[in-house]
Backbone of each chain as ProteinMPNN parsed JSONL, in Angstrom:
{"seq_chain_A": "XXXXXXXXXXXXXXXXXXXXXXXXXXXXXXXXXXXXXXXXXXXXXXXXXXXXXXXXXXXXXXXXXXXXXXXXXXXXXXXXXXXXXXXXXXXXXXXXXXXXXXXXXXXXXXXXXXX", "coords_chain_A": {"N_chain_A": [[34.288, 110.673, 125.306], [31.638, 110.096, 127.417], [31.122, 108.128, 130.486], [29.16, 106.23, 129.691], [29.239, 106.152, 126.978], [27.952, 108.091, 125.633], [28.018, 111.341, 124.165], [27.96, 114.253, 125.861], [26.216, 117.044, 124.691], [25.895, 120.463, 123.415], [22.996, 122.522, 122.562], [22.042, 122.277, 119.122], [22.947, 124.552, 116.438], [25.704, 122.553, 115.412], [28.766, 120.744, 114.479], [29.368, 117.56, 112.834], [31.503, 114.988, 112.499], [31.598, 112.114, 110.692], [32.914, 109.142, 110.767], [33.405, 106.085, 109.236], [34.672, 102.726, 109.282], [36.52, 99.972, 108.441], [38.772, 97.656, 109.856], [42.227, 96.591, 109.154], [43.563, 93.41, 109.654], [45.635, 92.822, 112.5], [48.209, 94.456, 114.357], [46.749, 95.451, 116.682], [47.376, 96.501, 119.152], [48.987, 98.802, 118.608], [47.232, 100.237, 117.21], [45.185, 100.724, 119.149], [46.562, 102.153, 121.0], [47.161, 104.549, 119.598], [44.501, 105.453, 118.964], [43.618, 106.0, 121.6], [45.452, 108.082, 122.218], [44.879, 109.944, 120.272], [42.259, 110.606, 120.975], [42.683, 111.844, 123.518], [44.135, 114.041, 122.6], [42.414, 115.365, 120.752], [40.332, 116.117, 122.584], [41.761, 118.309, 123.655], [41.501, 120.25, 121.672], [40.461, 123.411, 120.478], [37.06, 123.959, 120.21], [36.221, 121.409, 120.06], [33.696, 119.102, 120.97], [32.842, 116.604, 121.721], [32.67, 113.0, 121.541], [31.511, 109.935, 119.986], [31.681, 106.441, 119.685], [31.976, 103.286, 118.303], [32.603, 99.742, 117.649], [31.681, 96.865, 115.996], [31.51, 93.203, 116.378], [32.008, 92.357, 113.812], [33.913, 93.924, 112.872], [33.228, 96.321, 111.789], [33.304, 99.746, 112.109], [32.029, 102.735, 113.693], [32.695, 106.146, 114.274], [31.784, 109.103, 115.595], [32.638, 112.386, 115.856], [32.145, 115.557, 117.475], [31.943, 118.978, 116.899], [32.337, 122.573, 117.281], [32.502, 124.206, 115.042], [33.084, 124.489, 111.471], [35.599, 125.383, 111.229], [36.982, 124.573, 113.466], [37.099, 121.884, 112.925], [38.678, 121.834, 110.645], [40.983, 122.891, 111.761], [41.708, 120.812, 113.463], [42.105, 118.806, 111.595], [44.375, 119.691, 110.35], [46.254, 119.573, 112.444], [49.511, 118.678, 113.357], [50.443, 116.212, 114.568], [48.136, 114.617, 114.498], [47.731, 114.468, 111.69], [49.721, 113.061, 110.994], [49.456, 110.599, 112.203], [47.063, 109.896, 110.897], [47.931, 109.432, 108.29], [49.456, 107.243, 108.827], [47.487, 105.536, 109.566], [45.884, 105.139, 107.318], [47.599, 103.767, 105.69], [48.237, 101.421, 107.119], [46.215, 100.516, 109.124], [43.476, 100.739, 108.323], [41.214, 99.072, 106.433], [39.249, 100.036, 104.774], [37.75, 103.125, 104.643], [35.255, 105.745, 105.272], [34.362, 109.142, 105.221], [32.433, 111.643, 106.567], [31.382, 114.907, 106.64], [29.232, 116.938, 108.431], [26.589, 119.21, 109.237], [24.869, 119.519, 112.16], [21.525, 119.813, 112.661], [19.376, 119.656, 114.266], [18.345, 118.022, 117.323], [17.46, 115.31, 119.521], [16.348, 113.133, 122.176], [16.287, 110.358, 124.565], [16.685, 111.537, 126.898], [15.873, 114.014, 126.741], [13.049, 116.166, 125.816], [11.067, 114.727, 123.219], [11.328, 115.575, 119.72]], "CA_chain_A": [[33.124, 109.763, 125.505], [31.279, 110.077, 128.901], [31.152, 106.798, 130.799], [28.111, 105.352, 129.022], [29.456, 106.242, 125.476], [27.119, 109.274, 124.988], [28.707, 112.577, 124.282], [27.038, 115.479, 126.24], [26.519, 118.083, 123.692], [25.141, 121.567, 123.571], [21.87, 122.604, 121.54], [22.513, 122.572, 117.843], [23.704, 123.858, 115.512], [27.196, 122.076, 115.646], [29.186, 119.979, 113.265], [29.647, 116.307, 113.096], [32.523, 114.258, 111.483], [31.142, 110.713, 110.809], [33.929, 108.273, 110.367], [33.043, 104.722, 109.293], [35.787, 102.103, 108.88], [36.857, 98.44, 108.637], [40.196, 97.472, 110.3], [43.065, 95.518, 108.664], [44.088, 92.511, 110.723], [46.828, 93.073, 113.09], [48.678, 95.736, 115.211], [45.702, 95.884, 117.558], [47.898, 97.383, 120.363], [49.397, 100.053, 118.128], [46.003, 101.026, 116.842], [44.461, 101.206, 120.307], [47.299, 103.257, 121.687], [47.049, 105.741, 118.839], [43.174, 105.791, 119.22], [43.569, 106.72, 122.87], [46.199, 109.357, 122.28], [44.089, 110.985, 119.431], [41.148, 111.135, 121.726], [43.256, 112.824, 124.499], [44.699, 115.21, 121.787], [41.148, 115.986, 120.355], [39.808, 116.905, 123.719], [42.341, 119.632, 123.904], [41.424, 121.233, 120.613], [39.34, 124.47, 120.559], [35.851, 123.642, 119.577], [35.835, 120.102, 120.308], [32.505, 119.034, 121.854], [32.516, 115.301, 122.203], [32.789, 111.933, 120.454], [30.927, 108.606, 120.276], [32.514, 105.473, 119.026], [31.88, 101.817, 118.643], [32.966, 98.78, 116.625], [31.105, 95.656, 116.177], [32.162, 92.042, 116.251], [32.365, 92.078, 112.415], [35.006, 94.687, 112.547], [32.716, 97.59, 111.118], [33.24, 100.755, 113.102], [31.591, 104.079, 113.433], [33.036, 107.171, 115.208], [31.173, 110.425, 115.204], [33.126, 113.421, 116.692], [31.351, 116.695, 117.33], [32.77, 120.201, 116.893], [31.584, 123.695, 117.307], [32.401, 124.832, 113.834], [33.897, 123.919, 110.387], [37.099, 126.009, 111.421], [37.547, 123.649, 114.466], [37.375, 120.622, 112.298], [39.8, 122.079, 109.776], [42.244, 122.974, 112.559], [42.177, 119.422, 113.943], [42.57, 118.084, 110.542], [45.758, 120.159, 110.113], [47.123, 119.281, 113.561], [50.615, 117.918, 112.815], [50.544, 114.822, 115.021], [46.829, 114.008, 113.916], [48.028, 114.347, 110.232], [50.828, 111.883, 110.746], [48.727, 109.383, 112.642], [45.969, 109.484, 109.791], [48.563, 108.803, 107.179], [49.812, 105.805, 109.275], [46.187, 104.676, 109.656], [45.428, 104.88, 105.965], [48.45, 102.755, 105.176], [48.354, 100.293, 107.983], [45.184, 100.118, 109.97], [42.168, 100.688, 107.813], [40.846, 98.405, 105.078], [38.414, 100.937, 104.0], [36.963, 104.097, 105.536], [34.5, 106.823, 104.732], [34.443, 110.303, 106.186], [31.38, 112.659, 106.135], [31.236, 116.082, 107.471], [27.764, 117.328, 108.436], [26.105, 120.152, 110.134], [23.83, 119.025, 112.877], [20.467, 120.896, 112.642], [18.374, 119.336, 115.385], [18.738, 116.773, 118.063], [16.458, 114.912, 120.58], [16.905, 111.855, 122.842], [15.456, 109.892, 125.598], [16.98, 112.431, 128.05], [15.242, 115.331, 126.372], [11.71, 116.04, 125.252], [11.138, 114.188, 121.792], [10.792, 116.588, 118.925]], "C_chain_A": [[32.887, 110.012, 127.066], [31.272, 108.466, 129.169], [30.257, 105.875, 130.139], [28.269, 105.427, 127.567], [28.744, 107.422, 124.812], [27.961, 110.441, 125.183], [27.619, 113.772, 124.705], [27.419, 116.709, 125.414], [25.514, 119.286, 123.974], [23.959, 121.49, 122.54], [22.585, 122.828, 120.181], [22.199, 124.02, 117.553], [25.14, 123.552, 116.025], [27.46, 121.251, 114.446], [29.518, 118.544, 113.74], [30.54, 115.674, 111.986], [32.136, 112.718, 111.722], [32.1, 109.914, 110.158], [33.591, 106.849, 110.492], [34.304, 103.917, 108.708], [35.723, 100.636, 109.117], [38.341, 98.499, 108.797], [40.909, 96.42, 109.487], [43.247, 94.67, 109.855], [45.3, 93.037, 111.209], [47.211, 94.407, 113.791], [47.519, 96.308, 115.997], [46.201, 96.825, 118.707], [48.426, 98.718, 119.924], [48.174, 100.907, 117.625], [45.233, 101.538, 118.135], [45.169, 102.251, 121.082], [47.153, 104.622, 120.983], [45.581, 106.275, 118.971], [42.908, 106.575, 120.539], [44.394, 108.051, 122.893], [45.517, 110.329, 121.426], [42.893, 111.408, 120.067], [41.617, 112.146, 122.732], [43.64, 114.16, 123.773], [43.433, 115.999, 121.348], [40.453, 116.707, 121.409], [40.453, 118.21, 123.999], [42.183, 120.665, 122.844], [40.33, 122.259, 120.91], [38.191, 123.87, 119.867], [35.502, 122.332, 119.616], [34.702, 119.886, 121.359], [32.378, 117.629, 122.414], [32.611, 114.272, 121.096], [31.947, 110.74, 121.09], [31.466, 107.629, 119.197], [32.077, 104.097, 119.287], [32.2, 101.034, 117.346], [32.318, 97.45, 116.929], [31.99, 94.359, 115.965], [32.558, 91.718, 114.848], [33.398, 93.049, 111.991], [34.459, 96.177, 111.964], [32.561, 98.485, 112.368], [32.59, 102.026, 112.859], [32.061, 104.967, 114.469], [32.542, 108.485, 114.781], [31.798, 111.444, 116.369], [32.42, 114.711, 116.333], [32.064, 117.985, 117.682], [31.863, 121.387, 116.669], [31.39, 124.411, 115.969], [33.245, 124.133, 112.638], [35.481, 124.324, 110.696], [37.645, 124.99, 112.323], [37.917, 122.355, 113.802], [38.538, 120.731, 111.341], [41.107, 122.183, 110.71], [42.71, 121.625, 113.158], [42.612, 118.605, 112.736], [44.032, 118.439, 110.19], [46.734, 119.96, 111.17], [48.272, 118.25, 113.029], [50.598, 116.382, 113.233], [49.417, 113.94, 114.423], [47.068, 113.571, 112.475], [48.849, 112.999, 110.026], [50.152, 110.627, 111.136], [47.62, 108.942, 111.455], [46.782, 108.866, 108.667], [49.032, 107.463, 107.574], [48.625, 104.995, 109.213], [45.751, 104.22, 108.276], [46.335, 103.799, 105.412], [48.43, 101.447, 105.87], [47.088, 99.737, 108.663], [43.831, 99.861, 109.335], [42.091, 99.895, 106.442], [40.221, 99.295, 104.122], [37.807, 101.874, 104.995], [36.223, 105.106, 104.624], [34.378, 108.017, 105.714], [33.273, 111.3, 105.555], [31.32, 113.685, 107.175], [29.924, 116.724, 107.373], [27.471, 118.396, 109.48], [24.832, 119.653, 110.807], [22.717, 120.165, 113.067], [19.696, 120.82, 113.9], [18.792, 118.019, 116.084], [17.545, 116.523, 119.208], [16.989, 113.618, 121.239], [15.958, 111.494, 123.93], [15.592, 110.726, 126.884], [16.324, 113.725, 127.943], [13.91, 115.27, 125.822], [11.901, 115.64, 123.72], [10.662, 115.29, 121.015], [10.646, 115.948, 117.617]], "O_chain_A": [[33.828, 110.113, 127.853], [31.391, 107.652, 128.254], [30.621, 104.704, 130.032], [27.47, 104.794, 126.877], [28.908, 107.702, 123.625], [28.587, 110.586, 126.233], [26.66, 114.122, 124.017], [28.514, 117.27, 125.387], [24.491, 119.137, 124.641], [23.896, 120.549, 121.749], [23.617, 123.498, 120.125], [21.383, 124.661, 118.215], [25.669, 124.205, 116.924], [26.632, 121.051, 113.557], [29.899, 118.338, 114.893], [30.332, 115.825, 110.782], [32.34, 112.168, 112.804], [32.133, 109.98, 108.929], [33.472, 106.336, 111.604], [34.92, 104.386, 107.751], [34.934, 100.146, 109.925], [39.072, 99.195, 108.091], [40.285, 95.418, 109.137], [43.104, 95.145, 110.982], [46.026, 93.678, 110.449], [46.447, 95.371, 113.726], [47.311, 97.521, 115.991], [45.529, 97.767, 119.127], [48.368, 99.686, 120.682], [48.184, 102.137, 117.655], [44.715, 102.655, 118.151], [44.569, 103.109, 121.728], [47.041, 105.671, 121.618], [45.429, 107.491, 119.084], [42.174, 107.56, 120.613], [44.001, 109.012, 123.553], [45.53, 111.51, 121.771], [42.44, 112.517, 119.78], [41.029, 113.223, 122.823], [43.467, 115.248, 124.322], [43.391, 117.211, 121.56], [40.001, 117.83, 121.188], [39.819, 119.131, 124.513], [42.627, 121.803, 122.998], [39.347, 121.921, 121.569], [38.451, 123.227, 118.85], [34.387, 122.056, 119.175], [34.756, 120.417, 122.468], [31.842, 117.472, 123.511], [32.632, 114.592, 119.907], [31.727, 110.565, 122.288], [31.658, 107.96, 118.027], [31.818, 103.754, 120.44], [32.103, 101.512, 116.216], [32.418, 96.966, 118.056], [33.092, 94.454, 115.426], [33.406, 90.844, 114.67], [33.77, 93.035, 110.818], [35.266, 97.075, 111.726], [31.93, 98.187, 113.382], [32.615, 102.413, 111.69], [31.853, 104.596, 115.624], [32.86, 108.945, 113.685], [31.515, 111.335, 117.562], [32.118, 114.99, 115.173], [32.74, 118.044, 118.709], [30.823, 121.305, 116.016], [30.39, 125.085, 115.722], [34.046, 123.243, 112.926], [36.419, 123.586, 110.395], [38.737, 124.502, 112.031], [38.967, 121.786, 114.1], [39.325, 119.79, 111.234], [42.149, 121.605, 110.405], [43.9, 121.357, 113.326], [43.473, 117.74, 112.898], [44.809, 117.575, 109.784], [47.931, 120.129, 110.94], [48.016, 117.218, 112.409], [50.715, 115.469, 112.416], [49.608, 112.818, 113.954], [46.679, 112.476, 112.071], [48.685, 112.134, 109.166], [50.276, 109.634, 110.42], [47.401, 107.762, 111.182], [46.361, 107.846, 108.121], [49.024, 106.563, 106.735], [48.703, 103.827, 108.833], [45.313, 103.086, 108.081], [45.833, 102.942, 104.684], [48.602, 100.416, 105.219], [46.954, 98.516, 108.744], [43.116, 98.93, 109.709], [42.857, 100.115, 105.503], [40.521, 99.364, 102.93], [37.392, 101.461, 106.078], [36.515, 105.278, 103.44], [34.302, 107.82, 106.927], [33.201, 111.651, 104.378], [31.226, 113.431, 108.376], [29.506, 117.048, 106.262], [28.115, 118.419, 110.529], [23.833, 119.391, 110.137], [22.986, 121.263, 113.554], [19.399, 121.835, 114.529], [19.442, 117.123, 115.545], [16.852, 117.429, 119.67], [18.027, 113.104, 120.822], [14.977, 112.185, 124.203], [14.774, 110.65, 127.802], [16.212, 114.473, 128.914], [13.617, 114.193, 125.305], [12.788, 116.166, 123.048], [9.724, 115.969, 121.432], [10.19, 116.582, 116.666]]}, "seq_chain_B": "XXXXXXXXXXXXXXXXXXXXXXXXXXXXXXXXXXXXXXXXXXXXXXXXXXXXXXXXXXXXXXXXXXXXXXXXXXXXXXXXXXXXXXXXXXXXXXXXXXXXXXXXXXXXXXXXXXX", "coords_chain_B": {"N_chain_B": [[22.442, 98.578, 103.924], [25.517, 97.76, 102.426], [27.329, 94.703, 101.635], [29.616, 94.864, 103.162], [29.181, 96.628, 105.048], [29.37, 99.405, 104.481], [27.573, 102.285, 103.367], [26.726, 102.863, 100.024], [26.94, 105.956, 98.661], [25.589, 109.042, 97.171], [27.094, 111.964, 95.765], [27.591, 114.654, 98.182], [25.193, 117.478, 98.715], [23.484, 115.787, 101.22], [21.388, 114.216, 103.679], [21.875, 113.18, 107.18], [20.778, 110.882, 109.589], [21.686, 110.373, 112.787], [21.859, 107.956, 115.119], [22.278, 107.086, 118.243], [22.673, 104.633, 120.771], [21.854, 102.706, 123.734], [21.157, 99.414, 124.612], [18.467, 98.064, 126.485], [18.557, 95.066, 128.572], [17.557, 91.942, 127.387], [14.892, 90.567, 125.175], [16.196, 90.196, 122.693], [15.642, 88.753, 120.471], [13.129, 89.789, 119.595], [13.819, 92.553, 119.218], [15.863, 92.243, 117.141], [14.286, 91.167, 115.067], [12.528, 93.391, 114.648], [14.427, 95.347, 113.915], [15.4, 94.411, 111.527], [13.111, 94.402, 109.886], [12.461, 97.14, 109.955], [14.594, 98.022, 108.509], [14.117, 96.923, 106.14], [11.834, 98.187, 105.376], [12.526, 100.871, 105.492], [14.21, 100.955, 103.229], [12.409, 101.039, 101.213], [11.416, 103.617, 101.232], [10.797, 106.881, 99.683], [13.596, 108.724, 98.842], [15.332, 107.485, 100.593], [18.747, 106.699, 101.156], [20.744, 105.106, 102.176], [22.282, 103.09, 104.83], [24.39, 102.809, 107.74], [25.53, 100.808, 110.272], [26.305, 99.788, 113.798], [27.218, 97.928, 116.573], [28.884, 97.794, 119.655], [30.548, 95.357, 121.782], [30.231, 96.358, 124.401], [27.532, 97.199, 124.31], [26.892, 99.62, 123.334], [25.559, 101.368, 120.663], [25.657, 102.732, 117.29], [23.801, 103.965, 114.638], [23.657, 105.197, 111.388], [21.56, 106.694, 109.243], [20.876, 107.614, 105.909], [19.655, 110.138, 103.925], [17.893, 111.719, 101.117], [16.665, 114.205, 101.556], [15.339, 116.595, 103.94], [12.668, 116.404, 103.949], [12.201, 113.787, 103.235], [13.109, 112.454, 105.519], [11.34, 113.299, 107.419], [8.954, 112.263, 106.383], [9.501, 109.517, 106.635], [9.721, 109.382, 109.46], [7.071, 109.846, 110.072], [5.779, 107.547, 109.168], [3.473, 105.062, 109.706], [3.89, 102.409, 110.625], [6.566, 102.541, 111.349], [6.45, 104.522, 113.221], [5.01, 103.3, 115.309], [6.743, 101.111, 116.029], [8.861, 102.606, 116.905], [7.832, 103.783, 119.19], [7.374, 101.422, 120.748], [10.09, 100.655, 120.976], [11.145, 102.672, 122.543], [9.928, 102.317, 124.892], [10.717, 99.585, 125.51], [13.078, 98.567, 124.487], [15.204, 100.42, 124.508], [17.773, 101.695, 126.57], [18.799, 104.167, 126.679], [18.89, 106.781, 124.337], [20.02, 108.911, 121.723], [19.378, 111.233, 119.218], [20.475, 112.719, 116.272], [20.045, 115.07, 113.674], [21.42, 115.771, 110.711], [22.965, 117.806, 107.991], [24.755, 116.563, 105.477], [27.814, 117.914, 104.233], [30.218, 117.463, 102.963], [32.228, 114.8, 101.737], [34.627, 112.142, 101.975], [36.906, 109.496, 101.304], [38.475, 106.27, 101.531], [38.053, 105.053, 99.185], [37.774, 107.056, 97.345], [38.976, 110.092, 96.035], [41.078, 111.83, 98.506], [40.043, 114.604, 100.361]], "CA_chain_B": [[23.848, 98.26, 104.111], [26.06, 96.858, 101.449], [27.775, 93.55, 102.209], [30.693, 95.075, 103.986], [28.683, 97.603, 106.064], [29.338, 100.834, 104.048], [26.429, 102.693, 102.44], [27.073, 103.591, 98.816], [26.152, 107.189, 98.691], [25.813, 109.956, 96.077], [27.791, 113.195, 96.254], [26.799, 115.627, 98.969], [24.654, 117.482, 100.066], [22.253, 114.837, 101.626], [21.114, 114.304, 105.213], [22.093, 111.986, 108.06], [20.203, 110.75, 110.94], [22.735, 109.74, 113.621], [21.13, 107.427, 116.145], [23.144, 106.359, 119.22], [21.829, 104.038, 121.822], [22.23, 101.601, 124.536], [20.061, 98.507, 124.74], [18.017, 97.175, 127.761], [18.756, 93.67, 128.402], [16.413, 91.101, 127.007], [14.113, 90.547, 124.068], [17.089, 90.296, 121.547], [15.048, 88.258, 119.134], [12.086, 90.797, 119.154], [14.598, 93.644, 118.619], [16.482, 92.007, 115.846], [13.279, 91.157, 114.1], [12.072, 94.675, 114.305], [15.387, 96.059, 113.287], [15.38, 93.873, 110.162], [11.816, 94.907, 109.355], [12.533, 98.542, 109.81], [15.554, 98.31, 107.519], [13.485, 96.562, 104.71], [10.87, 99.227, 105.175], [13.305, 102.203, 105.149], [14.731, 100.931, 101.9], [11.303, 101.217, 100.372], [11.023, 104.933, 101.217], [11.417, 107.703, 98.738], [14.627, 109.516, 99.43], [16.343, 106.724, 101.387], [19.973, 106.544, 100.342], [21.563, 104.07, 102.713], [22.522, 103.078, 106.282], [25.405, 102.092, 108.273], [25.034, 100.485, 111.792], [27.184, 98.872, 114.382], [27.065, 97.958, 118.022], [29.946, 97.05, 120.217], [30.367, 94.366, 122.789], [29.694, 97.014, 125.559], [26.124, 97.505, 124.175], [26.78, 101.009, 122.689], [25.424, 101.247, 119.197], [25.482, 103.849, 116.426], [23.218, 103.721, 113.382], [23.476, 106.413, 110.61], [20.865, 106.457, 108.066], [21.178, 108.739, 104.988], [18.371, 110.63, 103.127], [18.076, 112.902, 100.15], [16.212, 115.594, 101.993], [14.633, 116.618, 105.313], [11.207, 115.938, 103.725], [12.223, 112.28, 103.245], [13.361, 111.992, 106.849], [10.086, 113.567, 108.071], [8.042, 111.303, 105.967], [9.821, 108.29, 107.346], [9.322, 109.586, 110.837], [5.657, 109.797, 110.24], [5.337, 106.342, 108.683], [2.641, 104.556, 110.725], [4.505, 101.252, 111.353], [7.73, 102.935, 111.955], [6.1, 105.228, 114.576], [4.628, 102.353, 116.297], [8.022, 100.487, 116.393], [9.552, 103.581, 117.689], [7.231, 103.862, 120.629], [7.74, 100.218, 121.422], [11.53, 100.663, 121.256], [11.55, 103.724, 123.55], [9.526, 101.708, 126.189], [11.159, 98.309, 125.926], [14.345, 98.101, 124.026], [16.476, 101.29, 124.549], [18.069, 102.209, 127.839], [19.107, 105.58, 126.412], [19.172, 106.929, 122.875], [20.093, 110.185, 121.238], [19.201, 111.309, 117.747], [20.77, 113.999, 115.673], [19.771, 115.194, 112.264], [22.472, 116.674, 110.18], [23.053, 117.909, 106.616], [26.172, 116.306, 105.12], [28.214, 118.983, 103.33], [31.234, 116.956, 102.079], [32.54, 113.366, 101.953], [35.707, 111.546, 101.32], [37.085, 108.044, 101.756], [39.576, 105.481, 100.841], [37.768, 104.685, 97.765], [37.641, 108.268, 96.66], [40.224, 111.039, 96.297], [40.948, 112.473, 99.687], [39.727, 116.011, 100.133]], "C_chain_B": [[24.392, 97.395, 102.935], [26.802, 95.689, 102.319], [28.814, 93.836, 103.314], [30.411, 96.188, 104.992], [28.716, 99.018, 105.544], [28.208, 101.065, 103.165], [27.053, 103.367, 101.306], [26.237, 104.828, 98.704], [26.533, 108.129, 97.523], [26.746, 111.139, 96.624], [26.907, 113.998, 97.152], [26.317, 116.763, 98.136], [23.595, 116.315, 100.12], [22.127, 114.887, 103.197], [21.429, 112.96, 105.913], [21.309, 112.055, 109.151], [21.073, 109.874, 111.725], [21.911, 109.268, 114.914], [22.055, 106.56, 117.023], [22.236, 105.844, 120.436], [22.518, 102.936, 122.526], [20.97, 100.743, 124.756], [19.69, 98.221, 126.175], [18.316, 95.741, 127.451], [17.437, 92.955, 128.105], [15.737, 91.418, 125.617], [14.99, 90.829, 122.824], [16.441, 89.871, 120.321], [13.928, 89.268, 118.65], [12.725, 92.022, 118.584], [15.161, 93.476, 117.263], [15.603, 91.835, 114.765], [12.655, 92.451, 113.688], [13.092, 95.517, 113.52], [15.565, 95.621, 111.746], [14.169, 94.355, 109.371], [11.942, 96.33, 109.051], [13.539, 98.89, 108.62], [14.89, 98.061, 106.063], [12.447, 97.658, 104.406], [11.405, 100.593, 104.758], [13.758, 102.156, 103.696], [13.639, 101.225, 100.927], [10.825, 102.791, 100.321], [11.548, 105.788, 100.3], [12.452, 108.466, 99.513], [15.54, 108.782, 100.334], [17.642, 106.439, 100.577], [20.819, 105.352, 100.841], [21.604, 104.167, 104.233], [23.71, 102.354, 106.697], [25.19, 101.932, 109.833], [26.067, 99.557, 112.425], [26.958, 98.982, 116.008], [28.168, 97.084, 118.745], [29.591, 96.041, 121.394], [29.915, 95.006, 124.258], [28.183, 97.439, 125.421], [25.945, 98.854, 123.614], [26.699, 100.858, 121.279], [25.244, 102.564, 118.499], [24.956, 103.392, 115.012], [23.106, 105.164, 112.554], [22.681, 106.007, 109.395], [20.865, 107.674, 107.198], [19.953, 108.879, 104.043], [18.638, 111.746, 102.162], [17.67, 114.219, 100.614], [15.581, 115.559, 103.423], [13.111, 116.283, 105.125], [11.129, 114.456, 103.72], [12.341, 111.798, 104.736], [11.896, 112.241, 107.624], [9.007, 112.611, 107.66], [8.248, 109.884, 106.668], [9.48, 108.283, 108.843], [7.91, 109.382, 111.004], [5.069, 108.536, 109.714], [4.693, 105.606, 109.796], [3.41, 103.295, 111.539], [5.788, 101.606, 111.998], [7.47, 103.734, 113.257], [5.773, 104.313, 115.644], [5.74, 101.462, 116.835], [8.92, 101.279, 117.252], [9.003, 103.6, 119.074], [7.588, 102.603, 121.518], [9.193, 100.232, 121.859], [11.817, 101.496, 122.454], [11.032, 103.115, 124.945], [10.222, 100.423, 126.44], [12.579, 97.972, 125.576], [15.627, 99.026, 124.33], [16.583, 101.777, 126.056], [18.194, 103.674, 127.814], [19.348, 105.745, 124.988], [19.303, 108.472, 122.694], [20.133, 110.228, 119.697], [19.642, 112.687, 117.254], [20.554, 114.012, 114.141], [20.672, 116.211, 111.767], [22.439, 116.67, 108.66], [24.642, 117.608, 106.16], [26.669, 117.279, 104.068], [29.426, 118.415, 102.492], [31.635, 115.569, 102.557], [33.847, 112.955, 101.409], [35.921, 110.249, 101.817], [38.161, 107.437, 101.024], [39.354, 105.169, 99.491], [37.701, 105.859, 96.781], [38.653, 109.128, 96.848], [39.947, 111.712, 97.619], [40.888, 113.92, 99.554], [40.055, 116.718, 101.45]], "O_chain_B": [[23.761, 96.418, 102.531], [26.849, 95.755, 103.547], [28.869, 93.105, 104.303], [31.313, 96.632, 105.703], [28.072, 99.849, 106.185], [27.863, 100.238, 102.321], [27.815, 104.318, 101.48], [25.008, 104.778, 98.656], [27.626, 108.037, 96.964], [27.077, 111.202, 97.808], [25.69, 114.062, 96.981], [26.84, 117.049, 97.059], [22.947, 115.981, 99.128], [22.839, 115.654, 103.845], [21.288, 111.86, 105.378], [21.098, 113.134, 109.704], [21.216, 108.699, 111.384], [21.37, 110.088, 115.655], [22.53, 105.497, 116.625], [21.308, 106.471, 120.948], [23.506, 102.338, 122.101], [19.887, 101.253, 125.042], [20.583, 98.146, 127.019], [18.331, 95.275, 126.311], [16.364, 93.362, 128.549], [16.028, 92.446, 125.005], [14.583, 91.62, 121.974], [16.604, 90.467, 119.256], [13.815, 89.546, 117.456], [12.259, 92.527, 117.563], [15.028, 94.312, 116.369], [15.915, 92.219, 113.637], [12.285, 92.626, 112.527], [12.738, 96.277, 112.619], [15.843, 96.443, 110.872], [14.323, 94.688, 108.196], [11.561, 96.745, 107.956], [13.361, 99.858, 107.881], [15.062, 98.776, 105.076], [12.238, 97.993, 103.24], [10.894, 101.311, 103.898], [13.708, 103.167, 102.996], [13.961, 101.658, 99.821], [9.988, 103.173, 99.504], [12.726, 105.611, 99.989], [12.249, 108.82, 100.675], [16.486, 109.389, 100.836], [17.579, 105.986, 99.434], [21.505, 104.687, 100.064], [21.091, 105.1, 104.851], [24.056, 101.346, 106.081], [24.732, 102.84, 110.527], [26.634, 98.683, 111.769], [26.574, 100.01, 116.565], [28.34, 95.892, 118.493], [28.455, 95.965, 121.862], [29.355, 94.33, 125.121], [27.636, 97.996, 126.374], [24.788, 99.224, 123.419], [27.603, 100.302, 120.656], [24.692, 103.478, 119.111], [25.571, 102.575, 114.327], [22.525, 106.13, 113.05], [23.06, 105.118, 108.632], [20.853, 108.769, 107.762], [19.375, 107.935, 103.504], [19.5, 112.599, 102.374], [18.196, 115.247, 100.185], [15.354, 114.48, 103.969], [12.416, 115.927, 106.077], [10.124, 113.884, 104.143], [11.702, 110.815, 105.114], [11.427, 111.374, 108.361], [8.212, 112.182, 108.495], [7.328, 109.238, 107.169], [9.011, 107.284, 109.389], [7.503, 108.785, 112.001], [3.846, 108.423, 109.8], [5.331, 105.504, 110.844], [3.509, 103.211, 112.763], [6.12, 101.079, 113.059], [8.199, 103.607, 114.241], [6.196, 104.494, 116.786], [5.69, 101.082, 118.005], [9.614, 100.796, 118.148], [9.748, 103.432, 120.04], [7.983, 102.658, 122.682], [9.503, 99.861, 122.992], [12.623, 101.118, 123.304], [11.621, 103.371, 125.995], [10.347, 100.116, 127.626], [13.228, 97.188, 126.269], [16.781, 98.604, 124.398], [15.6, 102.194, 126.669], [17.786, 104.376, 128.739], [20.0, 104.877, 124.407], [18.726, 109.228, 123.475], [20.78, 109.434, 119.015], [19.205, 113.707, 117.787], [20.864, 113.044, 113.446], [20.739, 117.338, 112.257], [21.97, 115.705, 108.056], [25.575, 118.347, 106.474], [25.981, 117.46, 103.064], [29.619, 118.887, 101.372], [31.38, 115.225, 103.711], [34.175, 113.452, 100.331], [35.195, 109.83, 102.718], [38.701, 107.963, 100.051], [40.276, 105.023, 98.688], [37.589, 105.679, 95.569], [39.311, 108.973, 97.876], [38.821, 112.125, 97.898], [41.597, 114.485, 98.721], [39.886, 117.932, 101.558]]}, "name": "protein", "num_of_chains": 2, "seq": "XXXXXXXXXXXXXXXXXXXXXXXXXXXXXXXXXXXXXXXXXXXXXXXXXXXXXXXXXXXXXXXXXXXXXXXXXXXXXXXXXXXXXXXXXXXXXXXXXXXXXXXXXXXXXXXXXXXXXXXXXXXXXXXXXXXXXXXXXXXXXXXXXXXXXXXXXXXXXXXXXXXXXXXXXXXXXXXXXXXXXXXXXXXXXXXXXXXXXXXXXXXXXXXXXXXXXXXXXXXXXXXXXXXXXX"}
């Protein structure tokens, strides 16, 4: 994440992993530590482009990570430490989650000409 | 949004509009009213599938709306009242926003078999 939360991204196409979740109560420290570590690790992966993440006061969160290719997403999915943390998260941290993998076709924003 | 924040969606493929934003200070009531109205209106559009949305305490928000087709996204984009509210939002409500349009290729979640 950049300082203001926005991921600086190249021009499309690229891929997005949209992860929506609600947290179980408890182990906030363990969860925060793992989230920080996973972000550090993700940044080191080939094809990682950026991430945007937020969670509201109601506990509903959305994290979108951006990748150069489906192969990069697959490699990150198969990363041993990431896989271990995902298993732990499914068992202990998440009440419910949904994951969608998408190919970004076009992009615009307040910093770029509107399309 | 369903009660718990998750959008019940069909099997892919479908399309996602990922909207990330930071809010300017002020006019919270006007913004909230418009957001509610836009959600009501979006639900009435052909091809609308669902929406997930959250904003953290730091003011960074992500809203992902889901659509059957690019044509449905285009039609919503061209909806007169929506276009007017977007113009107002760009001028008054948003400090910065980024919008990405993506084709969802696959999905999994805690409620469905992991893929």
